[in-house]
N, C-alpha and C positions, 0 to 999 in steps of 0.2 A: 446564439453565441453564449458560451459559458463565461460569465464574468462574475461568478460566485467566489466571494472571498470569505473565508471562515477564520475567525480569530479566537484564540484561547488567551489565558493569562500571560503566557510567554511566547506564543507562536502565531504566525500568520500562515494560512493555508490558502494558496492562490493557484489558479490554473497554470499549468506548465506552459512556457513560451519558448520561442526560438532562442531567446537570450539565455535560456537555461541549458542549452545543449552541452556546453563546455563542463559545467558543474555536474550534469548528469553523466557525462562520459567519465569523469573522474570517479564518481560514485560507483558506476558499473565496473570500473577497472580495479577497484580495491580488492585484494585477495580475501581480506576479512569479511567483506559484505558478499563475496561470491560463494563462500563455503556452503551455504545452504540454499543457494539460488539456482533455479533451473535455466535461467537465461544464459549464464556463462559470461566470461569477460569478452567484451567486443574486440575485434581484430583492429578496428580503427574508428575514428570519429564519424566516419560516414555511416557505419552500422548503427551507431547511437543516433545520429541525425534521422535516419529512417524510422527508428522506434519512436523517437520524440515527435517527429512530424505526424505519425499515426495517432499519437495521443492528442495532439493539438487538433487534428481533424476530427477525431471522436468527440473531444470537448466542445467543438463548435457546431456539431450536428443539431438541427432543430429538434429532433426527437432524441435527445442524448440518452445513450445507454451506458456511458462510461465517463467517469470523472476522474482525471488524474491531477493531483495537486503537488506543487512544490511546497515543502515544509521549510520555513525560515524563521529564524529568531526575530521576535517583534523588535527587539533593541538591536539595531545594526543591520537588520535584513540579511543576516548570513545564512546561506543555503546549508541545510543540514540533512535533507533527505526527500523522500517521495512517499506519497500515500495515495491510494485510489480506491474507488468503489465502482464495481462493474455490476450493472443490473442484470438479472435473469429474465425469464419469461415473465411478461406483464401479469398474467393470470396468477402466478405464484407469489408475486409481490416480494421477491427475494433478491439478494445481491451478495456478491463476494467482495471482501476487502483484502488489500495487501499493502505492505509497507516496506521501505528500505531506507536505513539511516546510515550515515557515515559513522564508522566505528568510534570516532573521537567524541561522538554524541551519545553513545550507549550508556546505560545505567544512570541516567539523569532524569528519567521520567518523560522524555519528549515523545517517544513512540506511544506510551500509554495515553498521554495528554491529546495527542493528535488523533489517535484511534477513537477515543471517547468522543471527540468532536465529530468525526466522520460518522460514527454510529448514530449520534444525535441528528445529524443532517439526514441520514438515511431514514430514520424513523419519523422525524418531524417534517422535513421538507419533502422527501421522496414518498412518504407514506408507505414504507415498506413493512412487511410483517416479519421477515426473517433475514438476518445478515450472517454470512458464513465466512469462515477463514480456515487456512490450513497451513501446516508447516511440517518440516522434517522432525522426526521424534527426537533427534539429538540437538535441535535448535532450542536450547533452554531459554535463551533470551526472549524469543518470540513466543514460546509457550507461556512464559511468565506474563508478558504483555497481554495476550489474549485472555488469560485467566484473570488478570487484574481488572479488565473492563467488563467482566461478568460473563464472558463467553464460556459455554459449557462444552467439554470434550464429548463428542458423540460417536467418533469413529477412529478406528485404527486400520489403515489400509496398508497392506504389505507391499513393499518394493514398487512404490508408485512414482517416486521422484528420481529422475536421472541426474544425479549430482556428479560433480567432478570426481568425488571419492567412490562413486559407484551408485547402485540402486539404494534408495533409502525408503524406509517406511514413512508413513504420513499420518498425522493426527488431524482429524477434521473437527472444527469448533463451530458453534452457532450461538446466537442470541436472538431472542424473540422480542417483538415490541411490547409483549406483556411481561417480560422478565423484569 
């Protein structure tokens, strides 16, 4: 069972739970957060519930390969977003990270702060060698976050992401435990 709670100066990162479904549904339903997201806006809360229940199930596996966290403010416990780290093949000691924050909390350093914590968790606790991330090339906010935490742009993949606006090119980033 994943009962891992990570803390930063301003944030708590805790495993997603059923009590978060409503907040996650609101987050997934925001047009601003959907612009560069391949998930799309859910048709109803049942769709969100199915996604969240899968995350909870994955979080609770004995040999966990996926950790999905709610990001909340330390003061007041306000829900501000999600962040996750999904492990790759064990032999490669790699993982992919993703994050999604309510637009009201953009440009305040919360995504950067939480991603730094997840990267530390990946290297220190999970003993990973490489952590990857990617985003649409027009997603300036996410590009900035990835670069602020020390990730290096390694790839430009053409028309990989099926966004609401059409096919988008994708930048691939990575950071190594030795960086």
